[in-house]
C-alpha positions as CSV (number, residue, x, y, z in Angstrom):
1,K,65.0,91.2,144.9
2,P,62.8,91.8,147.9
3,A,64.1,94.6,150.2
4,P,65.2,92.2,153.0
5,Q,67.6,90.5,150.6
6,C,69.0,93.6,148.9
7,H,72.1,95.5,150.0
8,V,71.2,98.5,152.2
9,F,74.0,100.7,150.8
10,W,74.9,100.6,147.2
11,S,76.2,103.2,144.8
12,P,77.3,102.6,141.2
13,D,79.8,105.4,141.6
14,T,81.9,103.3,144.1
15,V,82.4,100.5,141.6
16,A,85.9,100.4,140.0
17,L,84.7,99.0,136.7
18,S,81.3,99.7,135.3
19,L,79.6,100.6,132.0
20,Q,76.8,102.9,130.9
21,G,74.4,102.5,127.9
22,S,71.0,102.6,126.4
23,A,68.7,99.8,125.7
24,E,66.3,99.7,122.7
25,R,63.6,97.1,122.0
26,Q,64.3,95.0,119.0
27,R,61.3,94.0,116.7
28,D,63.4,91.5,114.8
29,P,64.4,88.1,116.2
30,C,67.1,88.1,118.8
31,T,70.7,88.1,117.4
32,A,74.1,87.7,118.9
33,D,74.3,91.5,119.2
34,D,71.3,91.6,121.5
35,L,71.1,91.3,125.2
36,S,68.7,88.7,126.4
37,L,68.3,87.7,130.1
38,E,67.3,84.2,128.9
39,L,70.5,83.8,126.9
40,H,73.0,85.7,129.1
41,K,73.0,83.6,132.3
42,N,75.8,85.7,133.8
43,A,73.3,88.7,134.1
44,K,72.4,87.8,137.8
45,R,70.8,90.8,139.3
46,L,68.7,93.8,138.1
47,L,68.5,96.9,140.4
48,I,66.3,99.8,139.4
49,D,67.1,103.1,141.1
50,A,64.7,105.9,142.0
51,K,65.2,107.6,138.5
52,G,64.3,104.3,136.7
53,L,67.9,103.7,135.6
54,Q,68.5,99.9,135.3
55,H,71.7,98.5,136.9
56,L,72.2,95.0,135.4
57,L,74.9,93.1,137.4
58,F,76.9,90.5,135.4
59,E,78.7,87.9,137.6
60,K,81.1,85.0,136.9
61,D,83.3,83.2,139.3
62,A,84.1,85.9,142.0
63,A,83.9,88.9,139.6
64,A,81.0,91.2,139.0
65,L,80.4,94.2,136.7
66,P,77.4,96.5,136.7
67,V,76.0,97.9,133.5
68,A,73.7,101.0,134.0
69,L,71.2,101.2,131.2
70,D,68.5,103.8,130.4
71,G,65.8,103.2,127.8
72,C,63.4,100.3,127.6
73,S,63.4,97.6,130.2
74,V,65.6,94.6,129.8
75,L,62.8,92.5,131.4
76,I,60.5,92.7,128.4
77,G,62.8,90.6,126.1
78,A,65.9,91.0,123.9
79,V,67.3,94.5,123.7
80,R,70.0,96.2,121.6
81,V,72.5,97.8,123.9
82,T,74.5,100.8,122.9
83,L,77.4,101.4,125.4
84,R,78.7,105.0,126.1
85,V,81.9,106.4,127.3
86,S,81.5,109.6,129.3
87,G,84.5,111.7,128.1
88,L,88.0,111.1,126.9
89,A,89.4,110.8,130.4
90,Q,87.3,107.6,131.0
91,L,88.8,105.7,128.0
92,D,91.2,103.6,130.1
93,R,88.4,102.7,132.6
94,A,86.0,102.0,129.7
95,R,88.6,99.7,128.0
96,D,89.1,97.7,131.3
97,S,85.3,97.5,131.8
98,L,84.7,96.3,128.3
99,A,87.4,93.6,128.7
100,A,85.8,92.5,132.0
101,L,82.4,92.3,130.3
102,S,83.7,90.4,127.4
103,A,85.2,87.9,129.9
104,L,81.9,87.7,131.8
105,L,79.9,87.0,128.6
106,C,82.2,84.5,127.0
107,P,80.8,81.0,127.9
108,G,83.5,78.7,129.2
109,G,86.1,81.4,128.8
110,A,89.0,82.0,131.2
111,P,88.0,82.9,134.7
112,V,87.8,86.6,135.4
113,A,90.7,87.9,137.6
114,V,89.5,88.9,141.0
115,G,90.7,92.3,142.0
116,Q,91.5,93.4,138.5
117,G,90.9,97.1,138.3
118,W,90.6,97.5,142.1
119,T,92.3,100.7,143.5
120,A,94.3,100.6,146.8
121,T,91.5,102.4,148.6
122,S,88.8,100.0,147.3
123,L,91.0,97.0,148.4
124,Q,91.5,98.6,151.9
125,M,87.7,99.1,152.2
126,R,87.0,95.5,151.1
127,D,89.5,94.2,153.7
128,A,88.0,96.4,156.4
129,L,84.5,95.1,155.8
130,I,85.8,91.5,155.6
131,A,87.6,92.1,158.9
132,L,84.5,93.7,160.5
133,D,82.3,90.8,159.4
134,G,84.9,88.3,160.9
135,H,85.2,90.2,164.1
136,C,81.4,90.3,164.5
137,L,81.3,86.5,164.0
138,G,84.1,86.0,166.5
139,A,86.8,85.0,164.0
140,T,90.4,85.4,165.0
141,Y,92.9,87.6,163.2
142,R,94.3,84.5,161.6
143,D,90.9,83.4,160.4
144,I,90.3,86.9,158.9
145,S,93.7,86.8,157.3
146,E,92.8,83.4,155.7
147,V,89.7,84.8,154.1
148,I,91.5,87.9,152.7
149,F,95.0,86.5,151.8
150,G,94.5,82.7,151.7
151,S,95.7,79.9,153.8
152,K,99.2,79.5,152.4
153,R,100.2,83.2,152.8
154,T,98.5,83.3,156.3
155,Q,100.5,80.2,157.5
156,E,103.8,81.6,156.3
157,A,103.1,85.0,157.9
158,W,102.1,83.5,161.3
159,R,105.2,81.2,161.3
160,S,107.6,84.2,160.6
161,S,109.0,86.7,163.0
162,S,107.4,89.5,161.0
163,T,104.2,91.0,162.2
164,A,103.4,92.9,158.9
165,L,100.4,90.8,158.0
166,K,99.1,90.7,161.5
167,D,99.4,94.5,161.7
168,R,97.6,94.8,158.4
169,I,94.7,92.7,159.7
170,R,94.6,94.9,162.8
171,R,94.5,98.1,160.7
172,A,91.8,96.6,158.5
173,L,89.6,95.8,161.6
174,K,90.3,99.3,163.0
175,R,89.1,100.8,159.7
176,G,86.1,98.5,159.7
177,L,85.1,99.5,163.2
178,W,85.5,103.1,162.3
179,L,83.3,102.6,159.3
180,S,80.6,100.9,161.2
181,G,80.8,103.6,164.0
182,G,79.6,106.3,161.5
183,G,82.9,106.9,159.6
184,Y,81.1,105.7,156.4
185,R,79.4,109.1,156.3
186,Q,82.7,110.8,155.4
187,L,82.9,108.6,152.3
188,L,79.5,109.8,151.0
């Protein structure tokens, strides 16, 4: 993508689910085992970092999964991909990532669950950024809550005497303002 359309800050280390592997050029005709950008329409974006590592982003519904690949370029045609797990401690994460990739690659399969594999911290950061975006656009706490939690849950919370959801939105906005005021540097 051209620079004005790309995200300014992006780090593959901050993604809850991701995969790493190598790509090798195939001389034989493309098979079902090969990755082809023409055949795999869920491969939506390709980011190449300063070291030349390819970060291929698979997307379906509202879910996304990056796959970092070294080796030959996926732009040249079909490639054979070998996925790696970096240590035994990463087995659970790799299992979840492989399940997510399988769901993303299956045509007409079940929709991928949004939020699957998210940690509490990553959900808080997501909510903070949504609240900050809403605040900058002049949205009310209720509007922001509807984006994050949906209309039904927001209506129920706003009608009840409890202020728990309203307080949660206030905290999310406070965290978003803190991040935009330079707090993001502490996360790096």
